[in-house]
C-alpha positions as CSV (number, residue, x, y, z in Angstrom):
1,M,38.2,4.4,-40.4
2,N,34.5,3.9,-41.4
3,A,34.4,0.4,-42.3
4,K,36.4,-0.6,-39.2
5,F,34.1,1.4,-36.9
6,S,30.9,-0.2,-38.7
7,L,32.6,-3.8,-38.3
8,S,33.3,-3.0,-34.6
9,L,29.4,-2.0,-34.0
10,L,28.6,-5.3,-36.0
11,L,30.7,-7.7,-34.2
12,T,29.7,-6.2,-30.7
13,A,26.0,-6.3,-31.5
14,A,26.4,-10.3,-32.8
15,L,28.0,-10.7,-29.1
16,A,25.4,-8.7,-27.1
17,A,22.8,-11.1,-28.0
18,C,24.9,-14.3,-27.4
19,T,23.4,-14.7,-24.1
20,T,21.8,-13.9,-20.5
21,V,23.1,-15.5,-17.4
22,G,21.0,-15.9,-14.4
23,P,17.5,-17.5,-13.7
24,N,14.7,-16.6,-15.6
25,Y,11.5,-15.5,-13.3
26,Q,8.7,-17.8,-13.0
27,A,5.7,-17.1,-10.6
28,P,5.4,-19.5,-8.4
29,A,2.2,-21.7,-7.5
30,A,-0.2,-20.0,-5.0
31,N,-1.1,-23.4,-3.2
32,A,-4.6,-21.7,-2.3
33,P,-7.4,-24.0,-0.9
34,A,-10.0,-24.9,-2.7
35,A,-12.4,-22.9,-0.6
36,Y,-12.7,-20.6,2.7
37,R,-13.0,-22.4,6.2
38,A,-15.4,-19.8,7.1
39,A,-19.0,-20.2,5.1
40,A,-19.1,-17.6,2.5
41,P,-21.9,-16.1,1.1
42,A,-23.2,-18.3,-2.1
43,A,-24.1,-14.7,-3.9
44,G,-23.7,-11.0,-3.3
45,A,-22.5,-8.0,-4.7
46,E,-18.6,-7.9,-6.9
47,L,-16.7,-5.4,-5.5
48,Q,-16.0,-2.4,-8.1
49,R,-12.5,0.0,-8.1
50,D,-14.8,2.3,-6.2
51,W,-16.5,-0.2,-4.0
52,W,-18.1,2.3,-1.4
53,L,-20.8,3.5,-3.8
54,M,-22.7,0.7,-4.0
55,F,-23.8,2.0,-0.3
56,N,-25.4,4.8,-1.5
57,D,-24.2,6.9,1.4
58,A,-23.4,10.7,0.3
59,Q,-21.2,11.3,3.3
60,L,-18.9,8.2,2.9
61,N,-18.5,9.0,-0.7
62,A,-17.4,12.6,0.5
63,L,-15.0,11.0,2.6
64,E,-13.6,8.4,0.4
65,A,-13.1,11.1,-2.4
66,Q,-11.3,13.5,0.3
67,A,-9.2,10.7,1.7
68,L,-8.0,9.8,-2.1
69,Q,-7.4,13.4,-3.1
70,A,-5.7,14.6,0.6
71,S,-4.3,11.2,2.0
72,P,-0.5,11.6,2.9
73,T,-0.2,7.8,2.4
74,L,-1.2,8.0,-1.0
75,A,0.7,11.0,-1.7
76,A,3.8,9.2,-0.5
77,A,3.2,6.0,-2.8
78,A,3.1,8.4,-5.8
79,A,6.3,9.8,-5.0
80,R,7.8,6.1,-5.0
81,I,6.4,5.2,-8.2
82,E,8.1,8.4,-9.8
83,R,11.3,7.6,-8.2
84,A,10.9,4.0,-8.9
85,R,10.2,5.1,-12.6
86,A,13.2,7.4,-12.9
87,V,15.6,4.3,-11.6
88,F,13.9,2.2,-14.5
89,G,14.3,5.0,-17.3
90,A,18.1,5.6,-16.0
91,T,18.8,1.6,-16.4
92,K,17.0,1.5,-19.7
93,A,19.7,4.3,-20.7
94,D,22.5,1.9,-19.8
95,E,21.4,-0.4,-22.9
96,L,22.4,2.4,-25.6
97,P,25.7,3.8,-26.4
98,R,26.7,7.0,-24.4
99,L,27.8,9.8,-26.9
100,D,29.5,12.9,-25.4
101,V,30.5,16.0,-27.3
102,G,32.9,18.8,-25.8
103,G,35.3,21.5,-26.9
104,S,38.2,23.0,-25.2
105,V,40.7,25.8,-25.5
106,T,43.8,25.3,-23.4
107,N,46.8,27.8,-23.0
108,L,50.1,25.4,-22.7
109,R,53.4,25.3,-21.6
110,T,55.9,22.6,-21.2
111,S,58.6,22.7,-18.9
112,A,62.4,22.8,-20.6
113,K,63.8,21.1,-17.6
114,S,61.5,18.0,-17.3
115,V,62.9,14.6,-17.6
116,T,60.0,14.0,-20.5
117,T,61.2,17.1,-22.2
118,P,62.5,16.0,-25.8
119,V,65.9,17.3,-26.9
120,L,67.0,17.9,-30.4
121,G,70.6,19.1,-30.7
122,G,71.2,19.5,-27.4
123,Q,68.1,22.0,-26.8
124,A,65.0,21.3,-24.9
125,I,62.3,21.4,-27.4
126,V,59.4,23.8,-25.3
127,F,55.7,23.9,-26.6
128,D,54.4,27.3,-25.8
129,G,51.0,28.5,-27.1
130,T,47.3,27.7,-27.6
131,Q,45.7,24.7,-28.5
132,T,42.0,24.1,-29.3
133,G,40.2,20.9,-29.5
134,L,36.5,19.8,-30.9
135,Q,36.0,16.1,-29.8
136,A,33.1,13.6,-29.6
137,S,33.6,10.4,-27.4
138,L,31.3,7.2,-27.5
139,G,31.0,4.4,-24.8
140,W,28.9,1.4,-25.1
141,E,29.1,-1.8,-22.5
142,I,28.3,-4.8,-24.8
143,D,26.0,-6.6,-23.0
144,L,27.5,-10.0,-23.6
145,W,26.4,-11.6,-20.5
146,G,23.0,-10.1,-20.5
147,R,23.9,-8.0,-17.1
148,V,22.4,-4.9,-18.1
149,K,19.5,-6.8,-19.2
150,R,19.0,-8.2,-15.8
151,E,19.5,-4.3,-14.5
152,A,16.6,-3.1,-16.5
153,E,14.3,-6.2,-16.0
154,G,14.8,-5.9,-12.0
155,A,14.3,-1.8,-12.8
156,Q,11.0,-2.7,-14.4
157,A,10.3,-4.9,-11.2
158,Q,10.4,-2.7,-8.7
159,L,8.4,-0.1,-11.0
160,D,5.6,-2.9,-11.0
161,A,6.1,-3.4,-7.0
162,S,5.8,0.4,-6.4
163,T,2.5,0.9,-8.5
164,L,1.4,-2.5,-6.6
165,D,2.3,-0.4,-3.2
166,A,0.3,2.3,-4.4
167,A,-2.7,0.1,-5.3
168,A,-2.5,-1.7,-1.7
169,A,-2.3,1.7,-0.3
170,R,-5.5,2.7,-2.0
171,V,-7.3,-0.5,-0.7
172,A,-6.6,-0.2,2.9
173,L,-7.2,3.7,3.0
174,T,-10.7,3.4,1.3
175,A,-11.3,0.3,3.6
176,D,-10.3,1.9,6.6
177,V,-12.2,5.2,6.0
178,A,-15.5,3.1,5.4
179,A,-14.5,1.2,8.8
180,A,-14.4,4.2,10.7
181,Y,-17.3,5.8,9.3
182,W,-19.7,3.1,9.8
183,Q,-18.0,2.9,13.6
184,W,-19.0,6.4,13.8
185,R,-22.8,5.5,12.7
186,A,-22.7,2.7,15.0
187,L,-21.9,5.3,18.2
188,A,-24.7,7.6,16.9
189,D,-27.2,4.5,17.1
190,E,-25.8,3.5,20.3
191,G,-26.3,7.3,21.6
192,T,-29.8,7.1,20.5
193,A,-30.2,3.7,22.8
194,L,-28.2,5.0,25.7
195,Q,-30.1,8.4,26.0
196,R,-33.5,5.8,26.4
197,L,-31.9,4.2,28.5
198,R,-30.8,6.4,30.7
199,D,-34.2,8.6,30.4
200,S,-35.7,5.1,31.5
201,R,-33.4,4.8,34.5
202,A,-34.3,8.5,35.6
203,N,-38.0,7.9,35.3
204,A,-37.1,4.7,37.6
205,F,-35.2,6.5,40.1
206,K,-38.4,9.2,40.6
207,V,-40.7,6.3,41.3
208,A,-38.2,4.7,43.7
209,Q,-37.7,7.9,45.1
210,T,-41.4,8.7,45.5
211,R,-41.9,5.3,47.3
212,F,-39.2,5.4,49.5
213,D,-40.2,8.7,50.8
214,A,-43.8,7.2,51.3
215,G,-42.2,4.6,53.0
216,S,-43.2,1.8,50.9
217,S,-39.9,0.7,49.4
218,T,-36.3,0.1,51.3
219,T,-33.0,2.0,50.9
220,Q,-31.7,-1.0,48.9
221,D,-34.3,-0.8,46.3
222,L,-33.5,2.8,46.0
223,E,-29.6,2.7,46.1
224,R,-30.2,-0.1,43.3
225,V,-32.1,1.9,41.2
226,R,-29.7,5.6,41.8
227,A,-26.5,2.9,40.8
228,E,-28.3,2.1,37.4
229,L,-29.0,5.7,36.9
230,A,-25.3,6.8,37.6
231,S,-24.4,3.7,35.4
232,A,-26.4,5.1,32.1
233,D,-25.2,8.6,32.8
234,A,-21.6,7.2,33.1
235,D,-22.2,5.6,29.5
236,V,-23.9,8.8,28.0
237,A,-21.0,10.9,29.3
238,D,-18.3,8.9,27.7
239,L,-19.8,8.5,24.4
240,P,-18.8,12.0,23.4
241,R,-15.0,11.1,24.1
242,R,-15.4,7.7,22.2
243,Q,-17.0,9.5,19.1
244,S,-14.0,12.0,19.0
245,L,-11.4,9.5,18.8
246,V,-13.4,8.0,15.9
247,L,-13.5,11.5,14.1
248,N,-9.9,12.1,15.1
249,Q,-9.6,9.0,13.0
250,L,-11.4,9.8,10.2
251,A,-9.8,13.3,9.8
252,A,-6.3,11.8,9.9
253,L,-7.5,9.3,7.4
254,T,-8.8,11.7,4.8
255,G,-5.9,14.1,5.3
256,Q,-7.2,17.1,7.2
257,G,-7.8,18.7,10.9
258,S,-10.1,17.2,13.4
259,A,-11.7,20.3,13.6
260,D,-12.5,20.8,9.8
261,L,-14.3,17.6,9.6
262,K,-18.2,17.9,9.8
263,L,-20.5,15.1,9.9
264,Q,-24.3,14.8,10.1
265,A,-25.3,12.2,12.3
266,S,-29.2,13.5,12.3
267,A,-29.6,12.5,8.5
268,Q,-28.5,9.2,8.8
269,S,-31.1,6.2,9.2
270,P,-29.8,3.1,11.8
271,L,-27.6,0.9,10.4
272,T,-29.2,-2.3,9.2
273,T,-27.5,-5.4,7.9
274,P,-25.2,-4.9,5.6
275,P,-25.5,-6.2,2.3
276,A,-23.5,-9.6,1.6
277,I,-19.9,-9.2,-0.6
278,R,-19.1,-12.2,-3.0
279,A,-15.7,-13.5,-1.7
280,G,-14.9,-15.8,-4.7
281,L,-12.5,-18.4,-4.5
282,P,-9.3,-18.7,-2.8
283,S,-7.1,-19.2,-5.9
284,E,-8.9,-15.3,-7.0
285,L,-6.6,-13.7,-4.2
286,L,-4.1,-13.3,-7.0
287,Q,-6.1,-11.4,-9.2
288,R,-7.7,-9.3,-6.1
289,R,-5.0,-8.3,-4.0
290,P,-2.3,-6.0,-5.2
291,D,-0.2,-6.4,-2.2
292,L,0.0,-10.1,-3.4
293,A,1.1,-8.9,-6.8
294,Q,3.4,-6.8,-5.4
295,S,5.1,-9.6,-3.4
296,L,5.5,-11.4,-6.8
297,A,7.1,-8.0,-8.8
298,Q,9.7,-8.1,-5.6
299,L,10.6,-11.8,-6.2
300,H,10.9,-11.0,-10.0
301,A,12.9,-8.4,-9.0
302,A,15.3,-10.3,-6.6
303,T,15.3,-13.1,-9.4
304,A,17.1,-10.6,-11.8
305,Q,19.5,-10.1,-9.4
306,V,21.1,-13.5,-9.3
307,G,21.6,-12.8,-13.1
308,I,23.5,-9.5,-12.5
309,A,25.8,-11.2,-9.5
310,E,26.5,-14.1,-12.1
311,A,27.4,-11.7,-14.7
312,A,30.4,-10.3,-12.4
313,F,32.3,-13.6,-12.6
314,Y,32.7,-12.8,-16.6
315,P,34.6,-10.8,-18.6
316,S,33.0,-7.3,-19.2
317,I,33.8,-5.8,-22.9
318,R,33.3,-2.2,-23.0
319,L,33.6,-0.2,-26.8
320,T,35.3,3.2,-26.6
321,G,36.1,5.7,-29.5
322,S,36.6,9.3,-29.9
323,F,36.5,11.6,-33.0
324,G,37.5,15.2,-33.2
325,Y,39.9,18.1,-34.2
326,Q,42.7,19.4,-32.5
327,S,45.1,22.6,-33.6
328,K,47.0,25.2,-32.4
329,E,45.4,27.6,-34.8
330,L,41.3,28.3,-34.5
331,G,41.7,28.7,-38.2
332,D,42.8,25.0,-39.0
333,L,40.5,23.3,-36.3
334,L,38.3,21.5,-38.9
335,S,40.9,20.7,-41.4
336,A,42.0,16.9,-42.4
337,P,45.4,17.4,-40.7
338,A,43.9,18.4,-37.4
339,R,41.9,15.2,-37.2
340,L,42.4,12.7,-34.6
341,Y,40.4,9.5,-33.4
342,N,40.8,6.3,-31.7
343,V,38.5,3.4,-31.2
344,G,38.6,-0.1,-30.0
345,P,37.3,-2.6,-27.3
346,S,38.4,-2.6,-23.5
347,I,38.2,-6.0,-21.8
348,S,38.1,-6.3,-18.1
349,L,38.4,-9.8,-16.5
350,P,37.9,-10.7,-12.5
351,I,40.9,-12.9,-11.4
352,F,41.0,-11.8,-7.8
353,E,38.3,-10.0,-5.7
354,G,38.4,-11.8,-2.2
355,G,35.2,-14.1,-2.7
356,R,33.5,-10.5,-3.1
357,N,31.3,-12.2,-6.1
358,K,30.8,-15.4,-4.6
359,A,29.3,-13.5,-1.5
360,N,27.2,-10.7,-3.6
361,L,25.9,-14.1,-5.5
362,A,24.8,-16.1,-2.5
363,G,23.2,-12.9,-1.5
364,A,21.4,-12.6,-4.2
365,K,20.1,-16.0,-4.3
366,A,19.1,-15.7,-0.5
367,Q,17.1,-12.6,-1.2
368,V,15.4,-14.9,-4.2
369,D,14.4,-17.6,-1.3
370,E,13.3,-14.7,1.4
371,S,11.2,-13.2,-1.3
372,L,9.5,-16.6,-1.9
373,A,9.1,-17.3,1.7
374,A,7.5,-13.7,2.0
375,F,5.2,-14.1,-0.7
376,R,4.2,-17.6,0.6
377,G,3.5,-15.9,4.1
378,R,1.7,-12.9,2.7
379,M,-0.7,-15.5,0.7
380,L,-1.2,-17.3,4.3
381,Q,-2.3,-13.7,5.6
382,A,-4.3,-13.2,2.8
383,L,-6.3,-16.1,3.3
384,R,-6.5,-16.0,7.0
385,E,-7.8,-12.4,6.7
386,V,-10.8,-13.5,4.5
387,D,-11.2,-16.1,6.6
388,D,-11.4,-14.0,9.8
389,A,-13.8,-11.7,8.2
390,L,-16.3,-14.3,6.9
391,A,-16.4,-16.0,10.4
392,E,-17.0,-12.5,11.7
393,L,-19.6,-11.8,9.8
394,Q,-20.9,-15.1,10.1
395,G,-20.8,-14.9,14.1
396,R,-22.4,-11.8,14.5
397,A,-25.2,-12.6,11.9
398,A,-26.0,-15.2,14.4
399,V,-25.7,-12.8,17.6
400,V,-27.9,-10.3,15.7
401,E,-30.7,-13.0,15.2
402,A,-30.4,-14.1,19.0
403,Q,-30.7,-10.3,20.3
404,N,-33.8,-9.6,17.7
405,Q,-35.6,-12.7,19.4
406,T,-34.8,-11.0,22.8
407,L,-35.8,-8.0,21.7
408,A,-38.9,-9.2,20.5
409,S,-39.9,-11.3,23.7
410,A,-38.8,-8.3,26.0
411,S,-41.2,-5.8,24.2
412,Q,-43.8,-8.1,24.3
413,A,-43.0,-8.0,28.0
414,L,-43.2,-4.5,28.2
415,T,-46.6,-4.5,26.6
416,V,-47.9,-6.8,29.3
417,A,-46.2,-4.9,32.0
418,K,-47.7,-1.3,30.3
419,S,-51.3,-3.2,30.0
420,R,-51.1,-4.1,33.7
421,Y,-50.0,-0.8,34.8
422,D,-53.1,0.9,32.9
423,K,-55.5,-1.5,35.0
424,G,-53.6,-0.9,38.2
425,A,-52.2,-4.4,38.9
426,V,-48.6,-3.1,39.1
427,S,-46.8,0.2,40.0
428,Y,-45.1,2.3,37.2
429,L,-41.8,0.9,38.5
430,D,-42.6,-2.6,37.3
431,V,-42.9,-0.8,34.0
432,T,-39.4,0.7,34.4
433,E,-38.2,-2.6,35.4
434,A,-39.9,-4.5,32.2
435,E,-38.0,-1.4,30.2
436,R,-34.5,-2.7,30.9
437,T,-34.4,-5.5,28.8
438,P,-35.4,-4.1,25.6
439,L,-33.6,-0.7,26.0
440,A,-30.5,-2.6,26.7
441,T,-30.9,-5.1,24.0
442,E,-31.3,-1.9,21.6
443,R,-27.9,-0.6,22.5
444,A,-26.4,-4.4,22.2
445,L,-27.6,-4.2,18.4
446,A,-26.5,-0.9,17.9
447,Q,-23.1,-2.3,19.0
448,L,-23.6,-5.3,17.1
449,R,-24.7,-3.7,13.9
450,G,-21.5,-1.7,14.2
451,A,-19.3,-4.9,14.4
452,Q,-21.1,-6.5,11.5
453,W,-20.3,-3.1,9.2
454,A,-17.0,-3.3,10.4
455,A,-16.4,-6.7,9.6
456,T,-17.8,-5.5,5.8
457,A,-15.0,-3.2,5.7
458,Q,-12.5,-5.8,6.8
459,L,-14.0,-8.6,4.2
460,V,-13.5,-5.6,1.6
461,K,-10.0,-5.1,2.5
462,A,-9.2,-8.9,2.6
463,L,-10.5,-9.2,-0.7
464,G,-8.3,-6.4,-2.1
465,G,-10.9,-3.6,-2.2
466,G,-12.3,-4.1,-5.8
467,W,-8.9,-3.8,-7.4
468,A,-8.0,-5.8,-10.1
469,T,-4.7,-6.5,-12.2
470,P,-5.0,-5.0,-15.7
471,G,-6.8,-7.0,-17.8
472,G,-8.0,-9.3,-15.4
């Protein structure tokens, strides 16, 4: 028996190494352009994994650390990795033989009236007693066509996709936290400019009221200044609402309640021009962005499913065997006469299945086409996101430069107005009028700075947030 069993194992191992049906996975060409449409900075900072550290902002660092630790999004992504790892482990187990050991004690009596009861000398033979058994069983599917291998390959690709999904979630989370934080800081800067503008409008209204009471100005002049003050009051009153919305967003991103989130605006200097970040070449996006690598892993998994579907057209061979002992007396259980065994292959060949296998194969091939189209679409979207962020940064920089020129000219005009007021050439209302443009420009610059930093976060997210493939 041992020689026959060993020979069966050798033959099945040789058969299992014969072939693997289905196409082998090949990564598609990215077809990325040579350069981005928008002007990318020739030099700039390289994104590291923890890219936000380059800004040397203690509050931002604390928020990012809190988000990475407590975000439900990352927790869910980690759970998906563990689930995919478990599926991969179960699939890999199918490549190995399965061995089960069991024992039994059965108290039985056969019927004397059954048509299957043996008869000897006209008397029915009835079996009555206790039977004890000890048995080991072996089962192993001979992977003749590579179905089990393709299943393991697909499970590995799904595990890779889950890991990359978690990396993409980390990129998106850290960029969103930074964008919300910088928006909050921009609102604080805007609040300072708004309060100065409101104070200026209040002074202008006092002067206008005094002149109106003295009969030296019209009702129209007074109401115009009153309306400007009311508008400034409305903007100041609306600012806490806008700040609360951003803080609520930050709290959700960092996995905490809004009431638990404490930020100090007074400790921050106004936002300046954000540092340039090197965008690199479009062809580098495959190494930069985990969502693109995830899309390729999903394509790999879909390709493996084609091989699994093709294997269903071929015979399935399974080697089964058992060895053990069976006896009515416990003391004789392990004796040679009580020994029993069986070993041999079983073959299953699909003859008629109503077109199921053809439909499954067609569906698997369609899934490959869908996954390939999804990758190409995601690649185009990634290129667009980088171009959008670069265009936003470039456009905002031009507007900031124009507003700085406006502020410089308006500040000079204000200086002249104050000088003339000191000499008695104009009234104080003329000074407050001259303050209108520089103060409004300061508010616009605060909003533009916020937009620049938001575009920086958008660029970080579009470039993959410092993530890179292992060894890349």
